[in-house]
C-alpha positions in Angstrom: 13.3 15.0 -32.4 13.7 17.1 -29.4 16.8 19.6 -28.9 18.9 20.3 -26.2 21.0 23.1 -24.8 23.6 22.4 -22.0 24.8 24.9 -19.7 28.4 24.3 -20.3 31.1 25.6 -17.9 33.4 23.4 -19.3 33.7 21.5 -15.9 33.1 17.6 -15.4 29.5 17.8 -14.2 28.3 19.8 -17.4 30.7 18.0 -20.1 29.0 14.7 -18.1 25.6 16.4 -19.3 26.5 16.9 -22.7 27.6 13.5 -23.1 24.2 12.2 -21.8 22.7 14.5 -24.2 24.4 13.9 -27.6 24.0 10.1 -26.6 20.5 10.6 -26.6 19.6 12.7 -29.3 22.4 12.9 -31.3 24.9 16.2 -32.1 23.1 17.7 -34.5 20.0 18.3 -32.2 22.2 19.7 -29.3 23.9 23.2 -28.3 25.9 24.5 -25.6 26.0 27.7 -23.5 28.7 29.2 -21.8 28.5 32.5 -19.2 31.2 34.7 -18.5 29.9 36.4 -15.2 33.0 38.1 -13.9 35.4 35.1 -13.2 38.9 35.7 -12.4 40.1 33.5 -15.4 38.6 32.3 -18.7 40.3 28.5 -18.2 36.6 26.9 -18.2 35.4 29.1 -21.1 38.3 27.7 -23.2 37.3 24.2 -22.0 33.5 24.6 -22.7 34.5 25.6 -26.5 36.9 22.6 -26.7 34.4 20.2 -25.3 31.9 21.7 -27.8 34.3 21.1 -31.1 34.9 17.6 -30.0 31.0 17.0 -29.9 30.6 19.2 -33.0 28.0 21.0 -31.4 27.0 24.6 -31.9 28.3 26.5 -28.8 26.9 30.1 -27.6 28.5 32.3 -25.3 27.3 35.2 -23.0 28.4 37.8 -20.7 26.5 38.3 -17.5 29.4 40.2 -15.6 27.7 43.7 -15.2 24.9 41.9 -13.4 27.4 40.4 -10.7 29.8 43.4 -10.2 28.2 44.1 -7.0 29.0 40.5 -5.6 32.1 40.3 -3.5 32.3 36.4 -4.1 36.2 35.6 -4.4 35.4 33.7 -7.7 34.7 37.1 -9.4 37.9 39.1 -10.6 37.2 42.5 -8.4 36.7 40.4 -5.4 38.2 41.2 -2.0 38.2 37.9 -1.1 40.7 35.1 -1.5 39.1 31.8 -2.8 39.1 29.2 0.3 41.5 26.1 -0.2 39.4 23.9 1.3 37.0 21.2 0.8 33.0 21.6 0.9 32.5 19.5 3.5 35.5 21.0 5.7 33.8 24.3 5.1 30.3 23.2 6.2 31.8 21.4 9.2 33.4 24.4 10.0 31.1 27.2 9.4 27.8 25.0 9.7 25.3 24.4 7.1 24.5 27.3 4.9 25.9 29.7 1.8 29.6 28.5 1.3 32.0 31.5 0.0 32.0 30.2 -3.6 28.2 30.8 -3.9 27.7 33.5 -6.7 24.5 35.2 -6.2 21.5 33.5 -8.1 23.8 32.5 -10.7 22.3 29.3 -11.7 18.8 31.2 -12.4 20.5 33.8 -14.1 22.2 31.3 -16.5 18.8 29.5 -16.7 17.0 32.5 -17.6 19.8 33.0 -20.4 19.4 29.4 -21.6 15.6 29.4 -21.9 15.7 32.3 -23.7 18.2 31.0 -26.4 16.1 27.9 -26.2 13.0 29.7 -27.2 15.0 31.7 -29.8 17.0 29.2 -31.6 14.8 26.4 -31.5 11.3 28.4 -31.8 8.2 26.5 -32.0 10.4 23.2 -31.2 10.3 21.0 -27.8 13.5 21.7 -25.9 15.0 20.5 -22.9 17.9 22.8 -21.0 20.5 20.5 -19.1 22.0 21.3 -16.0 24.9 19.5 -14.3 23.8 20.4 -10.6 24.1 17.3 -8.6 23.7 16.1 -4.8 26.9 17.1 -3.2 26.3 20.7 -4.6 22.9 21.1 -2.5 24.2 18.9 0.4 24.0 21.5 3.7 22.7 23.9 1.3 26.1 25.1 0.5 24.4 26.3 -3.1 20.7 27.0 -3.2 20.8 27.2 -6.6 21.7 23.6 -6.9 18.8 22.2 -4.9 16.1 20.3 -6.5 13.4 22.3 -5.0 15.0 25.4 -6.9 15.6 23.3 -10.0 12.1 22.3 -10.1 10.7 25.7 -9.4 12.8 27.3 -12.1 12.0 24.2 -14.5 8.0 25.1 -14.1 8.6 28.6 -14.8 10.6 28.2 -17.7 8.2 25.9 -19.4 5.3 28.2 -18.4 7.1 31.1 -19.6 7.9 29.4 -23.1 4.5 28.0 -23.7 5.2 24.8 -22.7 8.2 24.3 -25.2 11.3 24.3 -23.2 12.0 21.9 -20.3 14.7 21.8 -17.6 16.4 18.3 -17.1 18.9 18.0 -14.2 19.8 14.2 -14.3 22.5 14.5 -11.6 20.2 15.4 -8.6 20.3 12.6 -6.9 23.9 11.4 -7.8 27.0 12.5 -6.1 29.9 13.6 -7.8 31.1 10.1 -7.6 28.1 8.9 -9.3 28.5 11.7 -12.1 32.0 10.9 -12.9 30.9 7.2 -13.1 28.4 7.6 -15.9 30.9 9.8 -18.0 33.5 7.1 -17.9 30.4 4.9 -19.4 29.8 7.2 -22.2 33.4 8.1 -22.9 33.2 11.8 -21.7 36.6 13.6 -22.9 37.4 15.0 -19.2 40.9 15.5 -20.4 39.5 18.7 -22.2 37.6 19.9 -18.9 38.8 22.5 -16.6 37.4 22.7 -13.1 39.9 24.6 -10.9 38.8 28.1 -9.4 42.3 29.6 -9.4 42.7 29.5 -13.3 46.5 28.9 -13.3 48.4 27.4 -15.8 47.5 24.2 -14.0 45.0 23.1 -11.0 45.8 24.1 -7.7 44.2 20.8 -6.5 43.6 22.8 -3.3 40.6 24.6 -3.9 37.3 23.1 -3.0 36.5 21.9 -6.7 40.3 20.5 -7.3 39.5 18.4 -4.1 36.0 17.3 -5.0 36.8 16.2 -8.6 40.2 14.5 -7.5 37.8 12.1 -5.2 35.5 11.5 -7.7 37.9 10.1 -10.1 39.8 8.4 -7.0 36.7 6.6 -6.2 35.7 5.5 -9.5 39.4 3.8 -9.4 40.8 6.0 -12.3 43.3 8.9 -12.8 42.0 12.2 -13.6 43.0 12.4 -17.3 43.6 15.9 -17.3 47.3 16.3 -18.1 48.3 12.7 -17.7 46.5 12.3 -14.4 47.7 15.0 -13.0 45.1 17.5 -12.9 
C-alpha cells in the first residue's frame, strides 16, 4: 500500500488534505509533518498535534526558524512589521498583483524538502505521496509564488528525481478555491473544530487577518458555521 506524508499546519487546507489521504489510504499508511519556522505563536502547531491524534497518525515536527531569521515577514516573531488586517483580495486590489506581506521566503520549498527527506527515510524503498494543501486562492494574483501550479509541479519533479522515483507530490486543491476545499472537507467529516488559522495566535481568532477572513468566507459560502468555538472562530 502506498504511504503518505501530509504537510500539516493545523489549518483548514492541510487538515482537509489529511482527511483525503486517510480516506484513500487508511490512517496506518499516513503520517503528518509540521514545521516551526519562527512564527509569532505555536497555536497552529498545537492544532496539528490535535488533528494527528484525532486521526491516529504518526506526527513529526521540525524547526526551521534559524533559516528564516533574516526575513522580516510579519508572521515571524522577530519581525518589526505588523500583520495586515485585510483580505488577500483587498491587498492585491490596493497594491497590485504580486507578493503579499505574509509571504515567507520560499517556505513551501523548504517544507517540501523536509517532507521529501522524511518520506525517503521513514518509508525507505516505498512509494510515498507528499500532500500539500495549496489551493487556487493562494496562487491568485501571484500572492504566494510557492503555491502556484508551476512551482508545485517543478518541486514535484525535483522530489521524484531526487528520491529515485519513490516520492511524489500531491496537491489535490491546486484547482479549487478555499470554498471548494471546505466543501470537500465537510463531505469527509474533517474535524475543523480542532484547526487553527489565525495569524495573530491569541486566545481566540482575531477575525481580521487575511486567513481569518478567507476562512469565515469559505464556511459561510458552504452554508455552515465555522465549528471552531461554536462557530465563533
